[in-house]
PyMOL Python script that loads the backbone (N, CA, C, O; Angstrom):
from pymol import cmd

cmd.read_pdbstr("""\
ATOM      1  N   UNK A   1    -104.814 161.458   8.660  1.00  0.00           N
ATOM      2  CA  UNK A   1    -104.171 160.265   8.157  1.00  0.00           C
ATOM      3  C   UNK A   1    -105.241 159.282   7.685  1.00  0.00           C
ATOM      4  O   UNK A   1    -106.330 159.204   8.255  1.00  0.00           O
ATOM      5  N   UNK A   2    -104.915 158.548   6.650  1.00  0.00           N
ATOM      6  CA  UNK A   2    -105.832 157.580   6.051  1.00  0.00           C
ATOM      7  C   UNK A   2    -105.227 156.187   6.191  1.00  0.00           C
ATOM      8  O   UNK A   2    -104.084 155.965   5.794  1.00  0.00           O
ATOM      9  N   UNK A   3    -105.980 155.259   6.746  1.00  0.00           N
ATOM     10  CA  UNK A   3    -105.537 153.869   6.838  1.00  0.00           C
ATOM     11  C   UNK A   3    -106.489 152.997   6.045  1.00  0.00           C
ATOM     12  O   UNK A   3    -107.707 153.108   6.180  1.00  0.00           O
ATOM     13  N   UNK A   4    -105.933 152.134   5.222  1.00  0.00           N
ATOM     14  CA  UNK A   4    -106.741 151.190   4.446  1.00  0.00           C
ATOM     15  C   UNK A   4    -106.340 149.781   4.847  1.00  0.00           C
ATOM     16  O   UNK A   4    -105.155 149.482   4.995  1.00  0.00           O
ATOM     17  N   UNK A   5    -107.310 148.935   5.020  1.00  0.00           N
ATOM     18  CA  UNK A   5    -107.050 147.551   5.367  1.00  0.00           C
ATOM     19  C   UNK A   5    -107.352 146.670   4.170  1.00  0.00           C
ATOM     20  O   UNK A   5    -108.351 146.854   3.475  1.00  0.00           O
ATOM     21  N   UNK A   6    -106.476 145.718   3.947  1.00  0.00           N
ATOM     22  CA  UNK A   6    -106.661 144.777   2.853  1.00  0.00           C
ATOM     23  C   UNK A   6    -107.627 143.690   3.313  1.00  0.00           C
ATOM     24  O   UNK A   6    -107.481 143.137   4.403  1.00  0.00           O
ATOM     25  N   UNK A   7    -108.601 143.395   2.483  1.00  0.00           N
ATOM     26  CA  UNK A   7    -109.528 142.303   2.766  1.00  0.00           C
ATOM     27  C   UNK A   7    -108.937 141.020   2.194  1.00  0.00           C
ATOM     28  O   UNK A   7    -108.976 140.789   0.986  1.00  0.00           O
ATOM     29  N   UNK A   8    -108.389 140.190   3.077  1.00  0.00           N
ATOM     30  CA  UNK A   8    -107.777 138.950   2.610  1.00  0.00           C
ATOM     31  C   UNK A   8    -108.815 138.007   2.017  1.00  0.00           C
ATOM     32  O   UNK A   8    -108.489 137.186   1.160  1.00  0.00           O
ATOM     33  N   UNK A   9    -110.062 138.116   2.467  1.00  0.00           N
ATOM     34  CA  UNK A   9    -111.130 137.316   1.856  1.00  0.00           C
ATOM     35  C   UNK A   9    -111.322 137.714   0.396  1.00  0.00           C
ATOM     36  O   UNK A   9    -111.540 136.858  -0.461  1.00  0.00           O
ATOM     37  N   UNK A  10    -111.240 139.011   0.116  1.00  0.00           N
ATOM     38  CA  UNK A  10    -111.344 139.467  -1.271  1.00  0.00           C
ATOM     39  C   UNK A  10    -110.174 138.959  -2.101  1.00  0.00           C
ATOM     40  O   UNK A  10    -110.358 138.540  -3.244  1.00  0.00           O
ATOM     41  N   UNK A  11    -108.980 138.992  -1.538  1.00  0.00           N
ATOM     42  CA  UNK A  11    -107.803 138.498  -2.252  1.00  0.00           C
ATOM     43  C   UNK A  11    -108.005 137.036  -2.623  1.00  0.00           C
ATOM     44  O   UNK A  11    -107.797 136.652  -3.774  1.00  0.00           O
ATOM     45  N   UNK A  12    -108.407 136.221  -1.656  1.00  0.00           N
ATOM     46  CA  UNK A  12    -108.617 134.793  -1.921  1.00  0.00           C
ATOM     47  C   UNK A  12    -109.706 134.560  -2.954  1.00  0.00           C
ATOM     48  O   UNK A  12    -109.538 133.744  -3.861  1.00  0.00           O
ATOM     49  N   UNK A  13    -110.800 135.257  -2.826  1.00  0.00           N
ATOM     50  CA  UNK A  13    -111.922 135.072  -3.750  1.00  0.00           C
ATOM     51  C   UNK A  13    -111.520 135.427  -5.179  1.00  0.00           C
ATOM     52  O   UNK A  13    -111.816 134.681  -6.113  1.00  0.00           O
ATOM     53  N   UNK A  14    -110.858 136.546  -5.347  1.00  0.00           N
ATOM     54  CA  UNK A  14    -110.478 136.991  -6.682  1.00  0.00           C
ATOM     55  C   UNK A  14    -109.382 136.119  -7.275  1.00  0.00           C
ATOM     56  O   UNK A  14    -109.362 135.872  -8.481  1.00  0.00           O
ATOM     57  N   UNK A  15    -108.484 135.658  -6.439  1.00  0.00           N
ATOM     58  CA  UNK A  15    -107.422 134.738  -6.850  1.00  0.00           C
ATOM     59  C   UNK A  15    -108.055 133.457  -7.391  1.00  0.00           C
ATOM     60  O   UNK A  15    -107.657 132.960  -8.445  1.00  0.00           O
ATOM     61  N   UNK A  16    -109.038 132.927  -6.669  1.00  0.00           N
ATOM     62  CA  UNK A  16    -109.739 131.712  -7.097  1.00  0.00           C
ATOM     63  C   UNK A  16    -110.546 131.944  -8.371  1.00  0.00           C
ATOM     64  O   UNK A  16    -110.577 131.084  -9.251  1.00  0.00           O
ATOM     65  N   UNK A  17    -111.198 133.099  -8.475  1.00  0.00           N
ATOM     66  CA  UNK A  17    -112.002 133.405  -9.664  1.00  0.00           C
ATOM     67  C   UNK A  17    -111.167 133.391 -10.930  1.00  0.00           C
ATOM     68  O   UNK A  17    -111.640 132.961 -11.982  1.00  0.00           O
ATOM     69  N   UNK A  18    -109.945 133.850 -10.839  1.00  0.00           N
ATOM     70  CA  UNK A  18    -109.076 133.905 -12.018  1.00  0.00           C
ATOM     71  C   UNK A  18    -108.458 132.537 -12.334  1.00  0.00           C
ATOM     72  O   UNK A  18    -107.981 132.316 -13.447  1.00  0.00           O
ATOM     73  N   UNK A  19    -108.466 131.633 -11.375  1.00  0.00           N
ATOM     74  CA  UNK A  19    -107.946 130.289 -11.610  1.00  0.00           C
ATOM     75  C   UNK A  19    -106.456 130.236 -11.904  1.00  0.00           C
ATOM     76  O   UNK A  19    -106.003 129.397 -12.682  1.00  0.00           O
ATOM     77  N   UNK A  20    -105.700 131.121 -11.289  1.00  0.00           N
ATOM     78  CA  UNK A  20    -104.252 131.120 -11.488  1.00  0.00           C
ATOM     79  C   UNK A  20    -103.567 130.484 -10.285  1.00  0.00           C
ATOM     80  O   UNK A  20    -104.099 130.493  -9.175  1.00  0.00           O
ATOM     81  N   UNK A  21    -102.399 129.941 -10.515  1.00  0.00           N
ATOM     82  CA  UNK A  21    -101.617 129.376  -9.420  1.00  0.00           C
ATOM     83  C   UNK A  21    -100.817 130.495  -8.751  1.00  0.00           C
ATOM     84  O   UNK A  21    -100.679 131.588  -9.299  1.00  0.00           O
ATOM     85  N   UNK A  22    -100.302 130.207  -7.575  1.00  0.00           N
ATOM     86  CA  UNK A  22     -99.457 131.184  -6.881  1.00  0.00           C
ATOM     87  C   UNK A  22     -98.234 131.515  -7.732  1.00  0.00           C
ATOM     88  O   UNK A  22     -97.808 132.668  -7.805  1.00  0.00           O
ATOM     89  N   UNK A  23     -97.679 130.494  -8.371  1.00  0.00           N
ATOM     90  CA  UNK A  23     -96.500 130.696  -9.213  1.00  0.00           C
ATOM     91  C   UNK A  23     -96.829 131.602 -10.409  1.00  0.00           C
ATOM     92  O   UNK A  23     -96.057 132.505 -10.732  1.00  0.00           O
ATOM     93  N   UNK A  24     -97.957 131.365 -11.055  1.00  0.00           N
ATOM     94  CA  UNK A  24     -98.358 132.205 -12.187  1.00  0.00           C
ATOM     95  C   UNK A  24     -98.582 133.647 -11.745  1.00  0.00           C
ATOM     96  O   UNK A  24     -98.145 134.585 -12.412  1.00  0.00           O
ATOM     97  N   UNK A  25     -99.260 133.812 -10.627  1.00  0.00           N
ATOM     98  CA  UNK A  25     -99.528 135.158 -10.131  1.00  0.00           C
ATOM     99  C   UNK A  25     -98.231 135.871  -9.758  1.00  0.00           C
ATOM    100  O   UNK A  25     -98.070 137.061 -10.030  1.00  0.00           O
ATOM    101  N   UNK A  26     -97.316 135.146  -9.141  1.00  0.00           N
ATOM    102  CA  UNK A  26     -96.022 135.731  -8.784  1.00  0.00           C
ATOM    103  C   UNK A  26     -95.280 136.188 -10.045  1.00  0.00           C
ATOM    104  O   UNK A  26     -94.718 137.283 -10.073  1.00  0.00           O
ATOM    105  N   UNK A  27     -95.279 135.357 -11.075  1.00  0.00           N
ATOM    106  CA  UNK A  27     -94.612 135.719 -12.328  1.00  0.00           C
ATOM    107  C   UNK A  27     -95.260 136.931 -12.982  1.00  0.00           C
ATOM    108  O   UNK A  27     -94.564 137.820 -13.473  1.00  0.00           O
ATOM    109  N   UNK A  28     -96.575 136.971 -12.991  1.00  0.00           N
ATOM    110  CA  UNK A  28     -97.303 138.047 -13.663  1.00  0.00           C
ATOM    111  C   UNK A  28     -97.252 139.364 -12.897  1.00  0.00           C
ATOM    112  O   UNK A  28     -97.370 140.435 -13.492  1.00  0.00           O
ATOM    113  N   UNK A  29     -97.078 139.289 -11.590  1.00  0.00           N
ATOM    114  CA  UNK A  29     -97.132 140.505 -10.766  1.00  0.00           C
ATOM    115  C   UNK A  29     -95.767 141.003 -10.307  1.00  0.00           C
ATOM    116  O   UNK A  29     -95.664 142.092  -9.743  1.00  0.00           O
ATOM    117  N   UNK A  30     -94.718 140.215 -10.543  1.00  0.00           N
ATOM    118  CA  UNK A  30     -93.376 140.568 -10.058  1.00  0.00           C
ATOM    119  C   UNK A  30     -93.316 140.634  -8.537  1.00  0.00           C
ATOM    120  O   UNK A  30     -92.559 141.422  -7.970  1.00  0.00           O
ATOM    121  N   UNK A  31     -94.115 139.804  -7.886  1.00  0.00           N
ATOM    122  CA  UNK A  31     -94.132 139.669  -6.432  1.00  0.00           C
ATOM    123  C   UNK A  31     -93.750 138.226  -6.136  1.00  0.00           C
ATOM    124  O   UNK A  31     -94.123 137.330  -6.893  1.00  0.00           O
ATOM    125  N   UNK A  32     -93.022 137.979  -5.060  1.00  0.00           N
ATOM    126  CA  UNK A  32     -92.543 136.624  -4.789  1.00  0.00           C
ATOM    127  C   UNK A  32     -93.687 135.656  -4.491  1.00  0.00           C
ATOM    128  O   UNK A  32     -94.738 136.036  -3.975  1.00  0.00           O
ATOM    129  N   UNK A  33     -93.444 134.406  -4.833  1.00  0.00           N
ATOM    130  CA  UNK A  33     -94.439 133.366  -4.572  1.00  0.00           C
ATOM    131  C   UNK A  33     -94.686 133.209  -3.071  1.00  0.00           C
ATOM    132  O   UNK A  33     -95.812 132.935  -2.657  1.00  0.00           O
ATOM    133  N   UNK A  34     -93.647 133.379  -2.255  1.00  0.00           N
ATOM    134  CA  UNK A  34     -93.834 133.268  -0.802  1.00  0.00           C
ATOM    135  C   UNK A  34     -94.714 134.407  -0.281  1.00  0.00           C
ATOM    136  O   UNK A  34     -95.503 134.209   0.643  1.00  0.00           O
ATOM    137  N   UNK A  35     -94.580 135.588  -0.867  1.00  0.00           N
ATOM    138  CA  UNK A  35     -95.442 136.710  -0.489  1.00  0.00           C
ATOM    139  C   UNK A  35     -96.892 136.402  -0.839  1.00  0.00           C
ATOM    140  O   UNK A  35     -97.792 136.662  -0.041  1.00  0.00           O
ATOM    141  N   UNK A  36     -97.123 135.849  -2.026  1.00  0.00           N
ATOM    142  CA  UNK A  36     -98.476 135.455  -2.440  1.00  0.00           C
ATOM    143  C   UNK A  36     -99.023 134.424  -1.457  1.00  0.00           C
ATOM    144  O   UNK A  36    -100.185 134.501  -1.057  1.00  0.00           O
ATOM    145  N   UNK A  37     -98.194 133.465  -1.071  1.00  0.00           N
ATOM    146  CA  UNK A  37     -98.607 132.454  -0.100  1.00  0.00           C
ATOM    147  C   UNK A  37     -98.999 133.070   1.231  1.00  0.00           C
ATOM    148  O   UNK A  37     -99.998 132.675   1.832  1.00  0.00           O
ATOM    149  N   UNK A  38     -98.213 134.041   1.694  1.00  0.00           N
ATOM    150  CA  UNK A  38     -98.550 134.731   2.944  1.00  0.00           C
ATOM    151  C   UNK A  38     -99.900 135.436   2.834  1.00  0.00           C
ATOM    152  O   UNK A  38    -100.700 135.396   3.768  1.00  0.00           O
ATOM    153  N   UNK A  39    -100.153 136.077   1.700  1.00  0.00           N
ATOM    154  CA  UNK A  39    -101.436 136.755   1.503  1.00  0.00           C
ATOM    155  C   UNK A  39    -102.601 135.786   1.572  1.00  0.00           C
ATOM    156  O   UNK A  39    -103.623 136.078   2.194  1.00  0.00           O
ATOM    157  N   UNK A  40    -102.451 134.640   0.938  1.00  0.00           N
ATOM    158  CA  UNK A  40    -103.556 133.679   0.918  1.00  0.00           C
ATOM    159  C   UNK A  40    -103.816 133.086   2.299  1.00  0.00           C
ATOM    160  O   UNK A  40    -104.880 132.520   2.548  1.00  0.00           O
ATOM    161  N   UNK A  41    -102.839 133.219   3.195  1.00  0.00           N
ATOM    162  CA  UNK A  41    -103.022 132.753   4.576  1.00  0.00           C
ATOM    163  C   UNK A  41    -103.377 133.906   5.518  1.00  0.00           C
ATOM    164  O   UNK A  41    -103.473 133.713   6.730  1.00  0.00           O
ATOM    165  N   UNK A  42    -103.571 135.100   4.960  1.00  0.00           N
ATOM    166  CA  UNK A  42    -103.961 136.253   5.769  1.00  0.00           C
ATOM    167  C   UNK A  42    -102.840 136.812   6.612  1.00  0.00           C
ATOM    168  O   UNK A  42    -103.087 137.434   7.645  1.00  0.00           O
ATOM    169  N   UNK A  43    -101.618 136.598   6.185  1.00  0.00           N
ATOM    170  CA  UNK A  43    -100.453 137.082   6.940  1.00  0.00           C
ATOM    171  C   UNK A  43     -99.847 138.301   6.270  1.00  0.00           C
ATOM    172  O   UNK A  43    -100.072 138.568   5.089  1.00  0.00           O
ATOM    173  N   UNK A  44     -99.091 139.013   7.039  1.00  0.00           N
ATOM    174  CA  UNK A  44     -98.318 140.112   6.493  1.00  0.00           C
ATOM    175  C   UNK A  44     -99.056 141.433   6.470  1.00  0.00           C
ATOM    176  O   UNK A  44    -100.241 141.526   6.792  1.00  0.00           O
ATOM    177  N   UNK A  45     -98.319 142.433   6.083  1.00  0.00           N
ATOM    178  CA  UNK A  45     -98.830 143.795   5.978  1.00  0.00           C
ATOM    179  C   UNK A  45     -98.390 144.324   4.615  1.00  0.00           C
ATOM    180  O   UNK A  45     -97.400 145.050   4.521  1.00  0.00           O
ATOM    181  N   UNK A  46     -99.116 143.966   3.564  1.00  0.00           N
ATOM    182  CA  UNK A  46     -98.662 144.306   2.214  1.00  0.00           C
ATOM    183  C   UNK A  46     -98.735 145.803   1.930  1.00  0.00           C
ATOM    184  O   UNK A  46     -99.647 146.500   2.373  1.00  0.00           O
ATOM    185  N   UNK A  47     -97.752 146.266   1.183  1.00  0.00           N
ATOM    186  CA  UNK A  47     -97.785 147.668   0.755  1.00  0.00           C
ATOM    187  C   UNK A  47     -98.845 147.827  -0.332  1.00  0.00           C
ATOM    188  O   UNK A  47     -99.209 146.869  -1.013  1.00  0.00           O
ATOM    189  N   UNK A  48     -99.323 149.043  -0.473  1.00  0.00           N
ATOM    190  CA  UNK A  48    -100.291 149.312  -1.533  1.00  0.00           C
ATOM    191  C   UNK A  48     -99.673 149.064  -2.901  1.00  0.00           C
ATOM    192  O   UNK A  48    -100.373 148.650  -3.826  1.00  0.00           O
ATOM    193  N   UNK A  49     -98.384 149.308  -3.044  1.00  0.00           N
ATOM    194  CA  UNK A  49     -97.705 149.066  -4.328  1.00  0.00           C
ATOM    195  C   UNK A  49     -97.752 147.584  -4.693  1.00  0.00           C
ATOM    196  O   UNK A  49     -98.055 147.238  -5.835  1.00  0.00           O
ATOM    197  N   UNK A  50     -97.457 146.710  -3.735  1.00  0.00           N
ATOM    198  CA  UNK A  50     -97.513 145.273  -4.027  1.00  0.00           C
ATOM    199  C   UNK A  50     -98.933 144.836  -4.342  1.00  0.00           C
ATOM    200  O   UNK A  50     -99.151 144.022  -5.239  1.00  0.00           O
ATOM    201  N   UNK A  51     -99.894 145.369  -3.613  1.00  0.00           N
ATOM    202  CA  UNK A  51    -101.282 145.004  -3.884  1.00  0.00           C
ATOM    203  C   UNK A  51    -101.720 145.532  -5.249  1.00  0.00           C
ATOM    204  O   UNK A  51    -102.528 144.904  -5.933  1.00  0.00           O
ATOM    205  N   UNK A  52    -101.185 146.682  -5.638  1.00  0.00           N
ATOM    206  CA  UNK A  52    -101.495 147.221  -6.959  1.00  0.00           C
ATOM    207  C   UNK A  52    -100.949 146.303  -8.056  1.00  0.00           C
ATOM    208  O   UNK A  52    -101.621 146.071  -9.061  1.00  0.00           O
ATOM    209  N   UNK A  53     -99.746 145.784  -7.868  1.00  0.00           N
ATOM    210  CA  UNK A  53     -99.154 144.854  -8.832  1.00  0.00           C
ATOM    211  C   UNK A  53     -99.986 143.578  -8.949  1.00  0.00           C
ATOM    212  O   UNK A  53    -100.201 143.063 -10.046  1.00  0.00           O
ATOM    213  N   UNK A  54    -100.448 143.079  -7.810  1.00  0.00           N
ATOM    214  CA  UNK A  54    -101.264 141.861  -7.804  1.00  0.00           C
ATOM    215  C   UNK A  54    -102.612 142.125  -8.467  1.00  0.00           C
ATOM    216  O   UNK A  54    -103.084 141.316  -9.265  1.00  0.00           O
ATOM    217  N   UNK A  55    -103.226 143.249  -8.139  1.00  0.00           N
ATOM    218  CA  UNK A  55    -104.518 143.595  -8.744  1.00  0.00           C
ATOM    219  C   UNK A  55    -104.382 143.694 -10.261  1.00  0.00           C
ATOM    220  O   UNK A  55    -105.223 143.181 -10.999  1.00  0.00           O
ATOM    221  N   UNK A  56    -103.339 144.344 -10.714  1.00  0.00           N
ATOM    222  CA  UNK A  56    -103.122 144.499 -12.154  1.00  0.00           C
ATOM    223  C   UNK A  56    -102.934 143.139 -12.823  1.00  0.00           C
ATOM    224  O   UNK A  56    -103.475 142.897 -13.901  1.00  0.00           O
ATOM    225  N   UNK A  57    -102.170 142.256 -12.188  1.00  0.00           N
ATOM    226  CA  UNK A  57    -101.945 140.916 -12.748  1.00  0.00           C
ATOM    227  C   UNK A  57    -103.240 140.115 -12.830  1.00  0.00           C
ATOM    228  O   UNK A  57    -103.399 139.276 -13.717  1.00  0.00           O
ATOM    229  N   UNK A  58    -104.164 140.372 -11.907  1.00  0.00           N
ATOM    230  CA  UNK A  58    -105.457 139.677 -11.908  1.00  0.00           C
ATOM    231  C   UNK A  58    -106.506 140.422 -12.738  1.00  0.00           C
ATOM    232  O   UNK A  58    -107.653 139.988 -12.836  1.00  0.00           O
ATOM    233  N   UNK A  59    -106.100 141.544 -13.330  1.00  0.00           N
ATOM    234  CA  UNK A  59    -106.978 142.375 -14.154  1.00  0.00           C
ATOM    235  C   UNK A  59    -108.105 143.013 -13.339  1.00  0.00           C
ATOM    236  O   UNK A  59    -109.261 143.035 -13.762  1.00  0.00           O
ATOM    237  N   UNK A  60    -107.744 143.528 -12.166  1.00  0.00           N
ATOM    238  CA  UNK A  60    -108.664 144.266 -11.305  1.00  0.00           C
ATOM    239  C   UNK A  60    -108.029 145.598 -10.945  1.00  0.00           C
ATOM    240  O   UNK A  60    -106.826 145.787 -11.127  1.00  0.00           O
ATOM    241  N   UNK A  61    -108.828 146.515 -10.440  1.00  0.00           N
ATOM    242  CA  UNK A  61    -108.313 147.764  -9.885  1.00  0.00           C
ATOM    243  C   UNK A  61    -108.047 147.559  -8.400  1.00  0.00           C
ATOM    244  O   UNK A  61    -108.704 146.743  -7.753  1.00  0.00           O
ATOM    245  N   UNK A  62    -107.100 148.289  -7.869  1.00  0.00           N
ATOM    246  CA  UNK A  62    -106.694 148.155  -6.469  1.00  0.00           C
ATOM    247  C   UNK A  62    -107.841 148.237  -5.462  1.00  0.00           C
ATOM    248  O   UNK A  62    -107.850 147.450  -4.515  1.00  0.00           O
ATOM    249  N   UNK A  63    -108.806 149.141  -5.612  1.00  0.00           N
ATOM    250  CA  UNK A  63    -109.857 149.256  -4.588  1.00  0.00           C
ATOM    251  C   UNK A  63    -110.629 147.972  -4.308  1.00  0.00           C
ATOM    252  O   UNK A  63    -111.251 147.848  -3.252  1.00  0.00           O
ATOM    253  N   UNK A  64    -110.603 147.026  -5.220  1.00  0.00           N
ATOM    254  CA  UNK A  64    -111.334 145.780  -4.997  1.00  0.00           C
ATOM    255  C   UNK A  64    -110.780 145.019  -3.785  1.00  0.00           C
ATOM    256  O   UNK A  64    -111.484 144.190  -3.208  1.00  0.00           O
ATOM    257  N   UNK A  65    -109.541 145.288  -3.399  1.00  0.00           N
ATOM    258  CA  UNK A  65    -108.929 144.610  -2.258  1.00  0.00           C
ATOM    259  C   UNK A  65    -109.150 145.325  -0.928  1.00  0.00           C
ATOM    260  O   UNK A  65    -108.885 144.754   0.130  1.00  0.00           O
ATOM    261  N   UNK A  66    -109.628 146.557  -0.966  1.00  0.00           N
ATOM    262  CA  UNK A  66    -109.762 147.354   0.252  1.00  0.00           C
ATOM    263  C   UNK A  66    -111.023 146.957   1.014  1.00  0.00           C
ATOM    264  O   UNK A  66    -112.094 146.802   0.427  1.00  0.00           O
ATOM    265  N   UNK A  67    -110.882 146.796   2.311  1.00  0.00           N
ATOM    266  CA  UNK A  67    -112.015 146.482   3.187  1.00  0.00           C
ATOM    267  C   UNK A  67    -112.663 147.805   3.589  1.00  0.00           C
ATOM    268  O   UNK A  67    -112.213 148.468   4.523  1.00  0.00           O
ATOM    269  N   UNK A  68    -113.718 148.180   2.880  1.00  0.00           N
ATOM    270  CA  UNK A  68    -114.362 149.482   3.083  1.00  0.00           C
ATOM    271  C   UNK A  68    -114.909 149.663   4.497  1.00  0.00           C
ATOM    272  O   UNK A  68    -115.015 150.793   4.974  1.00  0.00           O
ATOM    273  N   UNK A  69    -115.254 148.579   5.167  1.00  0.00           N
ATOM    274  CA  UNK A  69    -115.797 148.678   6.523  1.00  0.00           C
ATOM    275  C   UNK A  69    -114.747 149.097   7.549  1.00  0.00           C
ATOM    276  O   UNK A  69    -115.092 149.495   8.661  1.00  0.00           O
ATOM    277  N   UNK A  70    -113.470 149.009   7.182  1.00  0.00           N
ATOM    278  CA  UNK A  70    -112.408 149.314   8.142  1.00  0.00           C
ATOM    279  C   UNK A  70    -111.595 150.550   7.780  1.00  0.00           C
ATOM    280  O   UNK A  70    -110.524 150.766   8.347  1.00  0.00           O
ATOM    281  N   UNK A  71    -112.077 151.359   6.853  1.00  0.00           N
ATOM    282  CA  UNK A  71    -111.357 152.578   6.494  1.00  0.00           C
ATOM    283  C   UNK A  71    -111.317 153.528   7.677  1.00  0.00           C
ATOM    284  O   UNK A  71    -112.304 153.676   8.398  1.00  0.00           O
ATOM    285  N   UNK A  72    -110.183 154.166   7.874  1.00  0.00           N
ATOM    286  CA  UNK A  72    -110.021 155.151   8.939  1.00  0.00           C
ATOM    287  C   UNK A  72    -109.487 156.434   8.328  1.00  0.00           C
ATOM    288  O   UNK A  72    -108.560 156.410   7.519  1.00  0.00           O
ATOM    289  N   UNK A  73    -110.076 157.550   8.720  1.00  0.00           N
ATOM    290  CA  UNK A  73    -109.626 158.852   8.223  1.00  0.00           C
ATOM    291  C   UNK A  73    -109.059 159.664   9.350  1.00  0.00           C
ATOM    292  O   UNK A  73    -108.624 160.796   9.137  1.00  0.00           O
TER     293      UNK A  73
END
""", "prot")
cmd.dss("prot")
cmd.show_as("cartoon", "prot")
cmd.util.cbc("prot")
cmd.orient("prot")
């Protein structure tokens, strides 16, 4: 089994780099604004599909959100 952990620090950093609001990101990614808010506070257990939508909206590939130090095989 493979477990991947989302690096919430990476999410915040990349979100800030793009200079988008939570509302803009929610619109562009088809993910709710409250979900985006939870991510920025380090809450929740996001699915890889939702993270893929967010990564695409920010013009990144999904692996940029993965915390490589915490991968489990």
